[in-house]
C-alpha positions in Angstrom: 83.5 24.1 -13.7 81.5 22.2 -11.1 80.2 23.8 -7.9 79.4 21.4 -5.1 76.3 22.2 -3.0 76.1 19.7 -0.1 73.7 21.5 2.2 70.3 19.9 2.8 67.6 22.0 4.3 64.7 20.0 5.8 62.5 19.8 8.9 62.0 22.7 11.3 64.4 25.2 9.6 63.0 24.5 6.2 59.5 25.0 7.6 60.6 28.5 8.6 61.6 29.3 5.0 58.4 28.0 3.5 56.3 29.8 6.1 58.0 33.1 5.3 57.6 32.5 1.5 53.9 31.8 1.7 53.2 34.8 4.0 55.0 37.0 1.6 52.0 36.8 -0.7 50.4 40.1 0.1 46.8 38.8 0.1 47.7 37.0 3.3 47.5 40.4 5.1 43.8 40.7 4.3 42.6 37.1 4.9 42.0 35.0 8.0 44.6 32.2 8.2 44.0 28.8 9.6 47.1 26.8 10.1 47.9 23.2 11.0 45.2 21.7 8.7 46.1 18.1 8.1 43.1 17.3 6.0 40.1 19.4 6.4 38.8 22.2 8.6 35.1 23.0 9.3 34.2 26.7 9.5 31.2 26.8 11.8 28.4 29.2 10.8 25.7 30.0 13.2 22.4 31.8 12.4 19.8 32.9 15.0 16.2 33.9 14.3 13.3 35.1 16.6 15.4 34.5 19.7 14.5 37.8 21.6 10.9 38.1 22.9 9.0 39.9 25.6 9.7 38.8 29.1 7.0 36.8 31.1 6.9 34.9 34.3 6.6 31.6 32.5 9.0 29.6 30.4 8.4 30.3 26.8 10.9 28.6 24.5 11.2 30.5 21.2 13.5 31.1 18.3 15.7 28.9 16.2 19.5 28.5 16.1 20.8 27.0 12.9 24.4 25.6 12.6 25.9 25.0 9.2 29.5 24.7 8.1 31.8 25.4 5.2 34.6 23.0 4.6 38.1 24.3 4.0 40.2 21.5 2.4 43.7 22.7 1.4 45.3 21.0 -1.7 48.6 19.4 -1.3 51.2 20.8 -3.7 54.8 20.3 -4.4 57.9 21.4 -6.4 60.3 18.8 -7.8 62.7 20.2 -10.3 66.3 20.2 -11.4 68.1 23.6 -11.8 71.5 23.9 -13.5 74.0 25.2 -11.0 75.8 27.2 -13.6 72.6 29.1 -14.4 71.9 29.9 -10.8 75.6 30.7 -10.1 75.7 33.5 -12.7 72.9 35.4 -11.0 74.4 34.7 -7.6 77.8 36.1 -8.6 76.1 39.2 -9.8 74.7 39.7 -6.3 78.2 39.4 -4.8 79.6 42.0 -7.1 77.1 44.8 -6.1 78.8 48.2 -6.2 79.3 50.3 -3.2 81.5 50.0 -0.1 78.4 49.9 2.2 76.7 47.0 0.4 75.6 44.2 2.7 77.4 40.9 2.5 76.0 38.5 -0.1 73.8 35.6 1.0 75.1 32.0 0.9 74.4 30.2 -2.3 72.0 27.8 -0.6 70.0 30.7 0.9 69.9 32.2 -2.6 68.4 29.1 -4.1 65.9 28.8 -1.3 64.9 32.4 -1.8 64.5 31.8 -5.5 62.1 28.9 -4.9 60.3 30.7 -2.2 59.4 33.5 -4.6 58.0 30.8 -7.0 55.9 29.3 -4.3 54.7 32.8 -3.1 53.7 33.8 -6.7 51.8 30.5 -7.3 50.0 30.8 -4.0 49.0 34.4 -4.5 47.6 33.6 -8.0 45.6 30.6 -6.8 44.0 32.5 -3.9 41.9 34.5 -6.3 42.0 32.9 -9.7 43.1 29.3 -9.1 41.4 26.4 -10.6 41.6 23.1 -8.7 41.4 21.2 -12.0 44.7 22.8 -13.1 47.9 21.2 -11.9 49.7 23.3 -9.3 46.6 25.4 -8.4 43.8 25.2 -5.8 40.3 26.7 -6.1 40.4 30.5 -5.8 37.8 32.9 -4.6 36.7 34.5 -8.0 37.7 32.0 -10.6 35.4 32.2 -13.6 32.6 29.6 -14.2 31.3 27.5 -11.4 34.7 26.8 -9.9 35.4 29.9 -7.7 34.5 29.8 -4.1 32.4 33.0 -4.4 30.5 31.9 -7.5 29.8 28.2 -6.8 26.2 27.0 -6.8 24.6 27.3 -3.4 26.5 30.4 -2.3 24.4 33.5 -1.6 27.0 36.1 -2.5 25.6 39.4 -3.6 26.3 39.6 -7.3 26.7 42.9 -9.0 27.3 43.3 -12.8 30.3 45.3 -14.0 29.7 48.7 -15.6 31.5 48.4 -19.0 33.2 45.4 -20.6 36.4 46.2 -18.7 37.4 48.6 -16.0 38.8 52.0 -17.0 39.6 55.3 -15.4 36.2 56.4 -16.7 34.1 53.7 -15.0 36.1 52.5 -12.0 34.5 54.9 -9.6 31.0 53.9 -10.7 31.9 50.2 -10.3 33.2 51.0 -6.8 30.0 52.9 -5.9 27.9 50.0 -7.1 30.0 47.7 -4.9 29.6 49.7 -1.8 25.9 50.3 -2.3 25.4 46.5 -2.4 27.2 45.8 0.9 24.7 44.5 3.4 23.9 47.0 6.2 25.2 44.9 9.1 28.5 44.4 7.3 29.0 48.0 6.2 30.2 49.3 9.6 32.6 46.4 10.4 36.1 47.3 11.2 37.7 44.5 9.1 35.6 45.3 5.9 37.7 45.7 2.8 37.2 46.2 -0.9 39.6 43.8 -2.7 41.0 44.8 -6.0 43.9 44.1 -8.4 46.8 46.5 -8.8 45.5 47.3 -12.3 42.2 48.3 -10.9 43.8 50.4 -8.2 45.9 52.2 -10.8 42.7 53.1 -12.6 41.2 54.3 -9.4 44.3 56.5 -8.7 44.1 57.8 -12.3 40.4 58.7 -11.8 40.8 60.6 -8.6 43.9 62.3 -10.0 41.8 63.6 -12.9 39.3 64.9 -10.4 42.1 66.7 -8.5 41.9 64.6 -5.3 45.3 63.0 -5.2 47.1 66.0 -3.6 44.2 66.6 -1.3 44.6 63.1 0.1 48.4 63.4 0.5 49.0 60.2 -1.3 52.7 60.7 -1.2 52.8 60.1 2.5 51.3 57.5 4.8 48.2 57.2 2.7 45.7 54.4 3.6 43.8 53.4 0.5 40.1 53.9 1.0 37.0 54.5 -1.0 34.1 56.3 0.7 35.5 55.3 4.0 36.0 51.6 3.2 39.6 50.3 3.2 41.0 49.0 -0.1 43.1 45.8 -0.2 45.3 45.8 -3.2 46.1 42.1 -3.8 48.7 41.1 -6.3 46.9 38.0 -7.4 43.4 39.5 -7.6 41.5 39.0 -10.9 41.4 42.1 -13.0 38.0 43.7 -13.7 36.6 42.3 -10.5 35.9 43.7 -7.1 35.1 41.9 -3.9 33.8 43.6 -0.7 34.1 41.3 2.4 35.2 41.2 6.0 38.7 39.8 6.5 37.2 37.5 9.1 34.9 36.0 6.5 37.6 35.0 3.9 39.8 32.1 4.9 43.1 30.8 3.8 44.1 27.3 5.1 47.4 25.5 5.1 49.7 23.4 7.2 52.7 25.7 7.5 53.8 24.5 10.9 54.0 20.8 10.0 57.6 19.5 9.5 56.1 16.7 7.3 54.5 19.0 4.7 56.5 22.2 5.0 60.1 21.6 3.9 62.6 22.5 1.3 65.3 19.9 0.3 68.3 20.9 -1.8 70.1 17.9 -3.2 73.4 18.1 -5.1 72.9 15.6 -7.9 76.6 15.6 -9.0 77.5 12.7 -6.6 74.3 10.8 -7.5 73.9 10.9 -11.2 77.0 12.9 -12.4 74.9 15.9 -13.5 75.6 19.6 -12.6 72.1 20.1 -11.2 70.5 21.0 -7.9 67.4 19.1 -7.2 64.7 21.2 -5.5 62.1 19.5 -3.5 59.2 21.3 -1.6 55.9 20.2 -0.3 53.2 22.5 1.1 49.4 23.0 1.0 46.9 25.8 0.4 43.3 26.5 0.0 40.6 29.1 0.5 37.0 29.2 1.6 34.3 31.9 2.2 32.4 31.8 5.5 29.0 33.5 5.0 28.3 34.1 1.3 25.5 36.6 2.0 28.0 39.0 3.6 30.1 39.2 0.5 29.7 41.4 -2.6 31.1 40.3 -5.9 31.3 42.7 -8.8 32.2 41.0 -12.0 
């Protein structure tokens, strides 16, 4: 049985859907976002040396002010795929038949398909932010990708490198790795309000297991409004973060760039192919962009 889907989401409204889908990647909460990047964005870095001197009555020019920049160039990505309407419809009908008199009304079928694709985009974006490889189709360069690809390990970066304790993180060594991470944080950065330790959900579970063994879980009231911290530093648990890796950095020093607000690059199109080629497919079309960059490498600690 054919199901006709004639709605076509594009332009401003579609940009809203894509914007929400990308922001649902939880790493976005702990990064500085730069929007409306059509091609590239230059992140200006300023360094001053020997500027302050003893006062005199004469003019005595001294000190140096150095300007450098890091280039944030989002990669253009897209989705072009056909999905069988019958496959999608079976899941959609299950949503409509939820039990309970107080269940909310089901979403429209078109909204359901858009939500389905939005989750796909969010998952891909979240994964690329940390472990993406620009040489791989559908990914952009992440922060901690292995080899010489990741933003934090590229040649020329001055990131503070700390070796892992143990071949892999465990409940027995996670606290030692965290202690080594915090000990390596540069002194000027240590007291910054937006300083975070970034870790994967797996690493965070190991941390919870470790402090549970030590008897600290109940003391910290982790069943309530617990803010994840280690030695006073906030923890950012990022779904796409690479396992067995820690990053300590200011939120204002890690950047995500995209063009979410552009109608030309942020859109979802749903095309009913039954009237075009006789198939029972919905063609999904989406275009968006994404990329990350680190500002000042010397202010970042990478434990890997």
